[in-house]
N, C-alpha and C positions, 0 to 999 in steps of 0.2 A: 560410609557411615560416620557421622560426626560423633564426638564423644558424648554429647548430650543424649542422643538417641541410644547409644550403647549403655549409658548409665541407667536409662529407663528400661533397658532390655527390649528395645524395639525390634522391628523386623530386620532381617539381614540386608546388608548392602547388596544391591543388584536385584532385590525382590521388591517390587512395588506393592503397596497395600492393596489387597483385593477390593474390588467394588462390592457394595453391599450384596448385590445379587449373586456375586461369585463366591461369597464366603461360606456358602452351604451352612447357614446358621442352624439347620436342623441337626448337624453333626456335632453334638456336644460330647463331653467325656462320658456322660451317663448313657447316651445311645450307643457309643462305641463299646462301652462295657457290656451292654445288652447284646450287641453283635458278636462280641467275643464269647459270651455265654452261649449264644446260639450255636456257634461253631463247636464249642466244647460239648454241647448236648448231642450234636450229630456225631462227634467222635466217640463219646463215652456215654451213651444213653443209660446203660445199666448202672454205671457208677453214680450218675446223678439221681437216678430213681432208687438207688439203694439196693438193687438186686445183685450187683457185681462189685468187685473191688480190684484195684491194681494189686499185683503180687510179684511181678517178675523182677529178677536181679535184686538189687539192694533193697527194694521196697519190702519184699517178703522176708529177707533174712536179717535186715538191719533196721530200716525205718519203722516198719510196723511193730516189731518187737520192742524197740526203744519207746515208741509212742505208748504201747501197752504198759510197759514198766512205769512210765511217767504217769499215765492215767491211774494205774492202781496205787501208786505212791500218793498221788494227790488225794484220792478218796480214803486212804488210810491216815491222812493228815500229816504225811511225811514230806520233807524236802529230799529228793533222791540224790544225796551227796555221794553215796557209795553203792556200787552194784555188787552184792555178795555172790551173785549167781554165775558170773562169767570170770574167766581168767583167775580163778581162786580168789576173787575179790579185786575190784579195780575202781578208781574214782569214776563217777558217772556224770554229775553236773559239770565237773571241770573239763570234760571232753569238748565242751563248747558246741559241737555239732549235734548234741542231743537236744539242743534248743529248750532246755528246761526254763531258762529265764526270759525267753522271748514271749512278749505279752500275748501274741495271737496263738501261741500254743494252747491257750485256754480252750480253743475250739475243740481239740481232741482230749483235753483233760476233763472237760465238763460233760461232753456228749458221748453217746455210745460209739464204740468201735466195731467194725473198721470204717463205717461210713464217715465219721467225723474227720479222720485223717485224710481220706480221699477228698473231702470238701475243702480241707485246709489247702491242699495243692491247687485245686481248681480256682478257689477264691484268690489265691496269690497270682494266678495268671491274669485274672481280671484287674487286680491291683497293678500289676506290671503294665498292662495295656493302658490303663487310665493315667498312670504316671508318665509314661512315654508320650501320650497324647498331650498332656498339659505342658510338658517340656518342649515338645516340637511346636506347639501352638505359640508358646511364649517366644520362641525364637523365629518363627516364620510368619506368624499372624495369618495362617491359612489352615482352615479347619479340615479340609480334605487331606492336605499334606500331613497334618497332625494325625489324622485317622489312619492313614497309610502306615506311618511310623508306629503307632500304637498297636495296630493289628499285626504287623510283621514282628514286632518285639515280643508280643504275648504268645504268638502261635508258632514261632520258628522251631526248628528241630532241637536246638539246645534246651530251650525252655520246656518243651514237651517232655524231653528226656528227664529233666530235673524234677518231674512229678514223682520220681522214685526217691527223692531226698527232700526232707523238710528244710534243711539248712541252706543248701545251695539255691533252691528255688526262692526262699524268702529273701536271701541277700540280693539275688539278681532282680527280684521284683521291686525292691526298694531303691535300686540304683538310680533310676531316673528321678524319683522323688528327692533323693539326696542331692543330686546335681542341681535340680531346679531350686530347691530351698537354700542350699549353700550359696549358689551364685547370687541369688537375690539378697541374701543376708550380708555378703561382703560388699555389695553395692550400697545398701541402704541402712544396714544395721538395725538397731532397735529390737522390737519383738520378733522380727524375722530371724534373728540369731537364735532365739529360744526355739522357734518352730523348726529351724534347720537342725538344731541339736537333737530335738525329739525324733525327727525323721531319720537322722543319722544313727541315733541310738537304736532305733528299730532294726536297722540293717546290721549294726554291730552285734546286737544280741542274737541275731539269726544263726550265727555260727559257721560262716564260710570265710575263713581268714583270707584266702586268696582273692575272692571277689571284693571283699572290703578293702584290701590293700590296693587292688586295681582302681577302685573308685576314688580313693583319696590321693593316690599318685596322679591320676588323671586330673583331678581337681587342682592339685598343686601346679601341674603343668599349665592348665588353663589360666590360673591366677598369674603365673609368670608371663604368659603371652600377653594377656590383657594389660597387665601392669607395664610391660615393656612398650606396648602400643599406646599407653596413657589413656585407655578407654575407661579405666577405673582409677580412683585415687590410690596410689600404691600403699602408703603406710597405714591409712585408716582401714583399707581392705585387709592388709596383713594382720593388723591388730584384731580385727573381727574374726578372721580365719583362725587365729591362734586361740581366741576365747572360745569359739565354737568347738574346736578340737578338745579343749579342756573340759567343756560341758559334756561332750560326748563320752570322754574317758570317765568322767564322774558318774554319768548315768549308767554306763556299762560296767562299772567297777565290780558289781556283784558277780559278773561273769568273768571279767578279764583277770582279776586277781587269782581266783582258783585255777584258771587255765594256765596262767604264767607259772604258777607254783607247780602244777603237774608237768608242764613242758620241761621245767628244770630237772625233774626227776624221771623223765621218760627216756625211751630209747632213741627218740628223734634228735638228730643233730645235722650239721651242715653236710655231712658225708652220707646222708640218707640215700640208699640205692634207688628208692622209688622216685627221687628227683629227676632221674633220667628215663623212667619207665613211661610207656604209652605216649610218646609224642605223636603229633600228626604225621602220617607218612609223607614222604617227599612229594607224592602225587595228590595229597589231600586237598589242595586248592581246587582240584577238578570237581570235588563234591559240592562246591557252591553253584555249579551249573548242572551237573548230573548227580543227584544225591545218592543213587545206588551204584555208582561206579566203584568197582573193586570191592563190593560189599557181598558178604556171604550170608545166606539165610540160616536161621536156626530151625529146629523142628517145629517151633511155633509160628514160623513165618516172619520172625523178627530179624531184620537185617543188621549186620554188624560190620563196621569198617575193619579191614584186615590191618593188624598192627597195633591198634589201640582199642580199648574197650570201655573207656570212661563215658563216651557218648556215641551213639550210633549215627547221629546227625547233628549238623550245625547249619543246615540249609535255611536261608532267610527269604527265599523267593527270588526267582530270576528276574521278574519285573522290578522288584525292589532293588536288586543289584544294578540293573540298568539305570534306574533313577538315581541311585547313589553315585554311580560314575558321572552322571550328568551334573549332580550337585557339586561333586568334588572339582569338576572342570570349570563350571560356569560361575559358581558363587565364590568370589575371592574375598574372603574375610577371615578373621582370626578363628572363629569357631569351626568353619569348614576345614581349615588347615589342621586344627587340633583334632577334629574327628578323623580326617584322612590319615594323619600320622598315627592316631590310636589304632585304627584298623590295620594299617600296614605293620606296625610294631607287633600287634597281637598275632597276625598271620605268620610273621617270621619267627617269633619266639615259640609259637605252638609247634614248630618243626623240631624243637629240641636241639640237640647237638648237630643235627643235619643242617640247621639253619645258621650255624657258626656263632651267631650273636649270643645265643643262649649259653653256649659253652664259655664264651668270653665273659658274659655277665656273671656267671657263677664264680669264675675266677676272681673277678673284681669285687663281687659282693657275695661272699660264701654263705651268708645267711639265707640266700635263695634256695640253698640245698634243703632247707626245712620243708619246702613245698613239695607236693607230690604231683606228678603227671604234667608235663609241659602242655598237653592238649588243653588244659584249663585256660590257657591264654586266648582261646577262641572266644572267651567272654568279652574281650575287648572289641573285636569287630562285630560281635552280636549286639553290642550297645551302639556302636558308632554308625554302622551301615543304615539302620532304619532312620536315624536322624539325617544322615546325608541324603537319603532318599526323599525325605520331607523337603529339604532344601532344593533338591533337584526338581521335584514336582512343582514347588512354589515358584521357582525361577522360570519355569516354562508357562505355568498357568497364569501367573499374576503379571507377567511382563507385558509391556505395550506390544501392539501387533507386530511391528518390525522385529523387535527383540524376541518375541515368542517364536517366530519362524526360525531364528537362529537357534533358539533353545530346542525346538523340535529336531533340527538337524543334528545337534549334539546328542539328543536322546536316541535318535535312530542310528547314529553312528555307534553308540554304545551297544544298542541292541544287535546291530550287525556283527560287532566284535564278539558278543556273547554267543550268537548263533554259530559263528565260525568255531568257537571253543567247544560248543556242544557237538558239532560235527567231528572235530578232531578227537574228542573223548570217545565218541561212539566208534570212530574208525580204529582207535587204539584198542578198544575192547574187542572189536570184531576180528582184527587181523593180528593182534598180539595176545590172543586169548591164552589165559593161564587157568589151571584147575580151579582156582578160587574165584574166577570171574564167571558171571552168569549173563550171557548175552540175551537170553530170553526175558530177563527182567530189566536189564540195563537199557536196551534199545527203546522199549515203550516208555521207560522213565525219561530218557533224554528227549524223545520226540514230543512227549506231552509237555515237558518244560518249554520246549521251543514254541509249541502252540500257545501255551499260556503267555509267553513273552509277546508274541505277535498280537494276541487278543488284548492284553493289558495296555500296550503302547498304542494300539489302534483305538481303544477306548479313550485314552488320554488325549490323543489327537482329535477325536470327535468332540471331546469335552471342551477343548480350546475353541472350537468353532461354534459351540452352543453354550456359552458360559452363563447367560442370564435367563435361561428358559427352563421350563419344567422338564423338558427333555434332557437338558444339561444335568439336572439333579438326578434323573434316573440313570444317566450314563455314569455319573460319579459314584452312585451306589453300586452299579454293575462293576466298575473298576475295583471297588473295595471287595466285592464278593469274589472276583477273579483272583485277587491277591490272597485272600483268605483260603480259597480252594487250592491255589498253588502251593502254599506252605503246608497245608494240612493233608494233602494227598501225595506229598513227595515221598514219604516213607510208608512202608506196609507194616501195619500192626506194631508201631513203635512202642506202644504201651499196651500189651495184651492184658485182658482182664479175666477174672475167674469168678464163679458164683461166690457170694459173700459167705456161704456156709463153710467154705474152705478154711475159714479162720475160727470156726466153732470148736466145741470140745473134741478132743482127739484121743483115741485109744492107742497107746504105744505098745510095741512088741517087746515089752520088758516083763520080767517076772515080778519086779517091784520097782517103784520109782524112788530114786535118791531124793533125799530131803535136805534142805539147808541145815547145817549143824550136825548132820549125820554122815553123809557120803556125797560122792560126785559121780558124774558120767564122764567118759573119755572117748572121743572119736580117734580111731587109729589113723596113721599116716595114709594108709591105703584108702580108707574111707574118705578122708578129706580130698585126696587127689581125684577120686571118682566123682564126688559131689561137685567139685569145681568145674567138671566138664559135663555133668549129666544134663540131658535134654529129653523132652518128650513132646509129642504133638497134643497131648491132653493137659490143659492147664490145671485141672483138678488133681490129676495124678501127680503132676510136678509139685504143686503146692503141698499136698498131703505128704509126698515123699520127703521133701526137704524138712518139713516140720517133724515128721516121724523120726528122721535121722538126727534131730536136734542140731541141724547145720547152722554154723555161725551163731546168731543170737536167738534162734528159734526156741531155745530152751527157756527164755524168759516167758514165753506164752504158757509153758507148762510148769513154771516155778521149780525147775530142776537145776541144781548147781552143776557146773561143768568146768573142766580144767581150762579149755580154750574159749575163744569168743572173738567177736568182730568189734574192734574199737580203733579210733584214729590214733590214740596215744597209749602205748603200753608202758607199764612201769619197766624200767630198764632191767632190773633183776628178774622180774617175772618173765620177761622176754627171753632171758638166758635159759630159764627152765624150759620154756616151750621149745627152744632150739634143741635142748638136750633130749626132749621127748620125741621130737618130730624129725630131726635131721638124720636119724639112724635108718638105714634101709631095711634092717630087720625089725623085730618086735621092740616095743618101747621097754625101758628098764622097769621090771616088775617091782623092785623095792621102792623106787621113787613113786610109782603109781600107788603102792600100798600106803606110803606116807601121805599122799595127797587125798586119801580116802576114796579112791576110785572103786566103786562097787558095781558099776555097769560099764562094759566096754563094747564098742560096736563089733558085731560078729564078722569074721573074716570071709565067710562063704555066702551070707545073706546080707545084702548091704543095708537093709532097713531093720535088721534084727539086732538084739542086744544079748550079751552073755554076762551072767553074774560073776563077781569076783568076791567070794565070801571072806577072804583073809585080809581085807584092807583094814587099816587103822581108823579109829575115830578121829575127828578133826582136832580134838584136844587130847594130848597125851602128856605124861609126866614121868620123871625119874631117869631120863636118859643121861648118859655121861657126856659132858661137854668136851668137844675136840676143837681146838683153835687152829684155823687154817686160812690161807688166803683164797682169793676167788678161784684161781685155776685149780688148786688142790681140791677145793670143795666140789666144783662142778665135775671134776674127774671121778671123785668118789660117788657122787650122786648118780652118775651115768652108768656105774658098774653094777654087777649082780651081787657084789659082796656088801653093799650098803645095807646096814641094819637099823632102820629108823626106830625100832623098839628099844634099842640100847644106846644109840649114839645120836648126838645132835651136833652139827658143825656150826661154830660161831666164828665171827671175825677175830683175828689176832688182836685187834685194837681194844677189845673188851676183856682181855684176859685178866687184867688187874681188878675188874669190877665183879667178877663172878667168884663166889665162895664155894659153890658145889663143885666137887672134883670127881665123884664116882657115881655109879649107879645108885639109885635110891628107891626104896620101897614107897612109891607114891600112888595115890588114887585120885581120880576125878569123879565127882558126883554132881548130879542135878544141873547139867549144862543147859543153858537157855540162850538161844540165838535169835537176834533180830538184825535188821539191816545195818544199824549203826551201833549195836550194843551186843556184847557177849558176856555172859555171867555164868559162873560155876563155882563149886566148892572144891578145893584141893587140900589133900592131907598127905603128910610125909613124916617119916620118923627122923629124917635129917634134912638139912637144906637141899632143895631139889630144883631141877629145871622143869618148867612147864612149856610145852611147845604147842603152838597153834598153827595148823596148816592153812593159814590165810596170808595173802600177800602182805608183805611189810610195806607200810607207808607211814610217813612221819606224822600224819594227822591222827593216828591211833594213839590213845593214851591208856596206860595200864595202872590199876589200883589194886592193892592188896589190903584188905580190911579197911578200906577207905583212904589209904595212904598211897600217894603216887610212887611208882617204882619204874625203873628203866625198862624199856621194851627194846629188845635187840633183834637184828636180823638173824634168823635161824635157817640152817640149810640153804643159805645164800639169799633166798627171796621171801622167807616167811617169818614168823614171829616167835619170840621166846622171852620168858621172864623167869625170875627166880623167886621162890617162896622159902621162908625159914621153916624149921621143923614145926610140926603141929598142924592144926586144921585152920583153913583160912578161906575167906570169901574173896574171890578174884573177879574183877570187873574190867572189861576193855570197852572204851567209848571212842567213837569217831568224833573228833572236834576239829572242824575246819575253820581255823582262825582267819585265813584269807577270805573265805566266804562271809564271815561275820563282819570283818572290816569293810569288805566291798559292799555289803548290804547297807551298812551305816552311811558310807560315802554316797551310794546311789540314792538312798532315801533323802539325805540332806540336799543333794544336787537337784533331785526332782522337786522338792518343796521350794528350793530357791528359784528354780526355773519357772515354776508355776506362779510364784510371787512376782517375779520379774515380768512375766507375760501379762499378769493382771494389772500391774502398775503401768506398764507401757500401753496397754489397751485403754485404760482410763485416761491417761495423759493424751493419747491420740484423740479420744472423743472430746475431751475438754478443749483441745486446740480447734477442732472443727466447730464446736459451739461458739467459740470466741470469734471465729472468722465470719460467722453469720451465713445466711442463705446465699446461694449462688444466683446472682441477679442477671447473669449474662443471657442475652436473647438468642435463642437458637434460630438458625435460618429456616424459613418455611420452604419445604420442597415444592418445586414447581410442578 
């Protein structure tokens, strides 16, 4: 491939442009999107028709409740900066994976739930397939090859699993669009830089930091490879790359600045224990050929890989894998080397410490410890292998007759190797059977994959012999259908569904419901352990059960405040309190629960029932005597039974000189009013007194007494306290996120500047075309 064709983004070296009859012009991105939609309808008819919904795993306890909270906040006219209902209060928008700032979240903000959040996921699978199609077609100039890549990328095991998360699915769906647009932008500049920045900002706002990081590191490596081979101008491309990165940062500042602020105050650091959790098992590569190998079924028939639970599958299709091996071997050019390296690096790093390189990488770059779950590195081969398959198919189909025979031989050799691997995996399952292995499900799974492989490669071989006929078109469509069936039938019930009424109004087994500003609910350690393992064959019972237990973030659906919750970033001090509550093998410390306003606690004998606690304190109290102590002393006192939150409040030693109240004070709280970002009440005291608010301390909260700002201090390690002088006073606490405001200004200015640049560049391009005049070249007349 010469540098001119590389600059234009022409077909890969070793792939001859297809003859017009071989290009399958009927296979455009729109028709592929329709085919993907057809497969999705077959997989999830009830979801598409609105009678059913996804519910299992994180969808029911995190994704849907978060979408509900965002939806409700939108219709109240609020930006959900703070979630007052979980973790005694925690930043919400700043979590990033709540996707509040992601533009396509308007799908479920505007339209009724749960249907809209289901459609959000399915639409993104179509976006993913269309983007991969366009990228693969750009690189191979072969529509059928591009369709194979798009279908495999949209419907593989990892992408279908990501239907349970809005953030990961959206980020993965935009990945091919980002690569397509950024590569064109660094080659040609101009308005393409703005388009690339907009596509990249969509991925950036989606809220999956690991996927975003993978995308940009991969692009950086591709730029270095192509610059080194001089297929692109080095310094102009670098300058454009840097400018695009700046535009993306500016467009996403509204989300990035609050996230970075929260990250700095969170419990997450480079020593994060979850950085080593859930790697791909050492035998996990075998699941690329036999998806159910070493997988155990749940009561719902959902299969899970033993050892990691982030994704049950990352299967891409055994026929796609054979084509990818063909492409990696036959097409010798920079992009296939890049894709092959990306796939291999992802496969090794996904093994975690067992792969050795991951452990070395964490030592060399400790910041990697901020990431959770090494299995996430399977996102790299998930992106690379469909593109390699497109190259492999194009190298076989579009080659001259002599070369196509050699391509077929390579393809059949790859198929033979995969069939041997299938046989070895089945043999290992049969004769090295362990309790967690299920021969009855594994052998049909492996045999069916082998049959799909034979059928797919047989179809491709027939297609090579009938390239320019109507029969060839039918064979090409049949190959696509076989690939789609291969990836969609590999897992059993990967995303089970439930009737949509499961997310309707719910009666709780409570004597009364806690309300924000009054009290909270608390799940005991025993209840949490049980709910983390509970399973049932009835989807409706499962869904109603976890909702009734207020598990994870299900309390958001009931508007009930709770001490714990499910979020990616906990406030560091709040996490210390949760550890104090839940690390004890016996009952939780009752005085601490009183302070937190726990009025309902999960019953010890009936898992979905609740017991009242009538002696809890209100969330705002006053008059306690301040005690100054360091972190360890405070946590020790809070965990004991002698802690008296009615009379004592623990403050950091660093604020001793700022506090004038020294003793118990006769103080009263009246007319408390609580909203998501605002707390207001009247406080009266005969002497200077402390006011304590059992809400998580975060620096974005501001306190005012009679309209004048006053210091807000950490109280009882993780909560809030302020001081009032003698007399009657109006107290106001307001959540003011300066990082969000600055980010919103930066993003707005960047967006306006980008639109202006795009408009001017488009007008300039049109003017140049008018000045050039009409194209007077004579086209050859076909014979």
